[in-house]
C-alpha positions, 0 to 999 in steps of 0.5 A: 546332498548339496554343500550347505556350508557353501557360504562359509569363508572356511575357518580351518584352524591354522589354515595358512592358505595361499591368498588370491590377492597380490601377496599370493606367495605370502602365508596368511597369519594363523587362524585364531581357531586352534587346529586341535579343536577343528580336528577334534570332531568330524563336524568341524573337520567336515567344515574344513573340507568344505572349504576346499569344495567351496572353491569350485563355486568361484568363477575361475572354476565354474566358468574358466576351468570347467568349460570355457577354457577347455577349447579349442579342440576337434570337438569343442571349439568357440570361434573367436572374433576377427581381431587379435585379442589380448588379456581376454578369452578370445586369446585362449580360444584360438591358442594365442596364450601369449596375449594373456600374460597380463590377464587377471583371469589367468592369475585368478585361476592360478590362485584358485588352484593353489589355494585349494591345494593349500587348504587340502594339505591343511586338512590332510595334516589336521587329520594326521595330527588329530587324536581321532584321525584314525576313525573311519569318517576322518580317514574319509575326509582325508581321502576327499582332501587328497582327491581334491588336491590331486584333481587341482594339480591335474588342472594346473599341470594341464593348463600351465605345464610344470608348476610349483609342488606343495607336498605338505601344508604350509607352516608359519615362516615357511618359504613358499616361493617355489620354482616349477616342478616337473609335471611328472613328479607332481603326478607321481607324488599325487598318485602315491598319496591317493594310493595310500588313502584310497582303501580307507575311503567310503564308497559313494553309496555309504558316504555322506553326500554320495556322489556329490562328495569325492568317494572311493569310487572316484578315487580309484578312477582318478588314480587310473586317470592320473596314471594315464597322464603320467604315462603320456605326453606333456609340454616340456620346458624346451617346448617339445612334447615328451613322456617322462621316459624320454628325458627323466630318470624315472627310477628316482624315488620322486617318480616312483609309485608303489601300490597293490593291485586288487589281488594284493600283488605289490607293484611299482610304477616308474616307466610309461608302460608300468603306469599303463599297467597301474591304470589297468589295475585300478580300472579292474579294481573298481570293476571287480569291487564295485561293478555297475551298469551304464544307464540304458539311456545315454542322456540319463546322467545329464537328465538327472543333473537337470532334475537335481537328482543323483544315483549313488553306485551308478554311472556317475562316480562324482559330480560337483555339487553346484548350488542354485544362485551361488555356483555353477555355469552349467546352463549359463556359459555351458549348454544350450543357448537361451536368449531373449526373454525366457521363463528359465532365464538367459545364457551367455553360451561360450562352449561350442561344438564343431560341425565336423564333430557332429558329422563324425557320429555314425548314423544310429549313434544316440549320443550325437543329438545329446552331445550336440544341440542343433537348436537354441531357445529364443524368447521361449521358442525353439530355433534351428541353428547353422552348422557353425552355431552348434553348442553343448547339448547335454545341459539345457536350462530350459529343461531344469526341474526347478523354476530358475526365473526369467531374471536368472543367469549364472548359478543354475545349480546344475551339477557337473560330472567329473567322472562317469563309469564309461570313462573307467571302461574306456581307460581300461580298454586303452591301457590294456591295448597299450600293454597287450594290444586289442585283447578280449579285455580291451574289446569287452570294455569298448563293446559295453560303451558302444552297446549302449550308444547303439542299443536300438540301432537296426544295424547293431551288428555292424555298429558294435559287434563287427566294428569292435571285432575288426579292430585287429591291431594295436594302432587301429584299436587306439584310434578307435579309443580316440574316437570313442572318447570324443563321441562319449565325452564331448563337452565334458572337459576331457578332450583337450587334456586327452589330446595333450597326453596322446600328443595328438592335439596338432593332428586332430585340429588339422584333421578337423580343418581339412575335413571341413575344407573337403566337405565344403568342396563337396557341396560345390559343383564348380570346385568338384569339377576342377582336377587340380582341386580334387588332386589336392583334396581327394578326400572331398569325394568321400563327403559327396553325400554330406549335407550342404543344408539341413531342412526343418519344420516347427511342429508345435505352437502355443505353449508347446513350442520350446521343446527339443521335440518341437522341431523336426528335421527332413535331413540331419546329415545327408543331402536332399537330392530331390529339391521338390522334397524340400518344398515347405521346409525351412533351411539352415546352412550346413556344409556350405558354411565350411568355405567362403567365397570372395567375388570381384569383378575384373575389367581392363582398367581395374578390379572391383567388389561391386557391379550394377547392371541396368538393362534398357529394353527400349534400345537393347543396351546394358549399362554396367557400373562398377565400384567398391561400395554397393551402398554408394552411387558413385562409380569408378567405371561405367560403360554401355554395351549392346545386349549379347555382346561380350561385357569385358568383365570377368567375375573372379570367385576365390574359394578359401576355408571359412573364417570360422575354422581359420580363427579356431586354431590360428595361434597354432597354424595361422589357419593355413594347415602348416603347423609345426606339430606342437600346439601352444596350448599352455597358459602363460603365468600372469606377469603379476604372479611372476613379479611377486616371485624370484623363481617363476617364469614363462621360459620355454613351453611354446607359450610365446610361439603362438601366432599372434595374427588374425589367421590366413585362410587356406585358399582352395581355387580361383574360378574366373568366368565372363560376367554377363 
């Protein structure tokens, strides 16, 4: 059931929300509607909680936090322009947040989250003070508010680091200009509130709205997720990545959570290890109390969303109920591109997929071609894309079950999942491994996820059974979880935050770039023949079979020319060794996009970018004309030789990493794979917000450490040959 009250400017009695205008830190005057009246009925209280949900339909979430700002990682990455941007998403994508201190979009995101948190706090207080607050439906509403608050703090802490914490609803006259609170305290306090309310919430299959409203299924999963973040790493004020155990007194009350596991055992979480135990306990709680199977088809969850249908007590625990023509960028900035004149409207695709992510999938993994779209739509015709033109494949407005219309753009109404059951399984596997190594519990959970991905694989035993069995150490199993979460959740806005809590952000982006370089080297015979190159990049030989080009044909015409199945591929990952096989096939660049070659022509007098060669067959002479502009007929050097004599011209080819990969992470490493190990992933608090506060600032947090340059390509080799 979609949120029909989406257009209501919510009038919670006594709402004292933080505004999204210049006076962000001022409390609004009380509503004329009395709080006792609002929370005297479940109908009015439902309208109040809808006022929190409705903020999902605003641009700061639908576009920015939902996907566009969840880059750049080893999985999702949108290549920015060459120019160094300020106050623009082109500064977010390459990890150059220092350029966004004055960007209004950052302020809108900050305000949107704080407003949602304040509204959620108001709902929690309203239920607590209500005469009917103990009724089941009112407790469910309080649970939804608690989940919404916790999820918004999860976003704030991962985007901004330490943030002001508002434990209770603001009251008229309260001082709400608060300094930053350590993110671990925020996680702990949100967890305690979730733990306290979760047993009173309803399961998705009995809750009004099902998985389109936050429910007990999701609450349990959210507790597990936040427990993992509380156990993990985060950016500290001194600019380093640390766990709470490394720098805080975790025995303090504000960092402590008490709870009961599914068997009624009372437990306390303070240390990182204890929070891993908490994550395990809550994953097992959901599995024991409300078990369910994964869909046999990995794509089914996303098909449901494009069909505007949903199943309760199934794979999706909660998905945001976007409404057509009002909210949601799924299928607009997020999904398969639709350009030109399209029956289902157009896109402004801004969430892309890295080519190394596509290539990382095992051959028979059915998830690859769901996560990665190597096609797009142009004027309702299917088109092949190059390796650096991959986008999100899970959602495609061209496949939407409703008529969006050729003039449509944003507001597709396609839902977005915040948690699927496979997430719970992999969180259980990860937590169990952290506590006890790769036990049967951990391996069983991982196996369930891989079993679905490789269900019809002719090498199922190697892909699933033998693969999992071979993970004999804690380190090996952890690395497998890191990989599995990438393959399972690509483009679901999880990878960036996962890399942060694992403290693997720097490692993974450097691995992605180095893999791209080695792959590019492997496609070039001249580079592979250079001992110095192979000595520096020995892994290049491992990619010798990876494709330099992919070959395809379109197999449908007329009305059947825009389906995913209307394009077929001769190869999808590996090289075609016999060139004769490619006759009659079209091609797109694949591994050849990983490097760039800069060619110049050197003579005794100078170095030029352009040479024109004219052969005179009558007298057997050749004229060479050189300049730096191929469109000009004015030459800086010109000479004639007899055909067959040395030209005196050296062709110099300089090979380097492509601009694509250089720009992706330039705020961290300048593109040179020499990062310091700490990615400046946090956003800067907007200067307008800071100027309105007496306590907020951007000191520390590595925000100003981002390299504000275009990026330096990694130079691989220079090959010089006589030009003839």
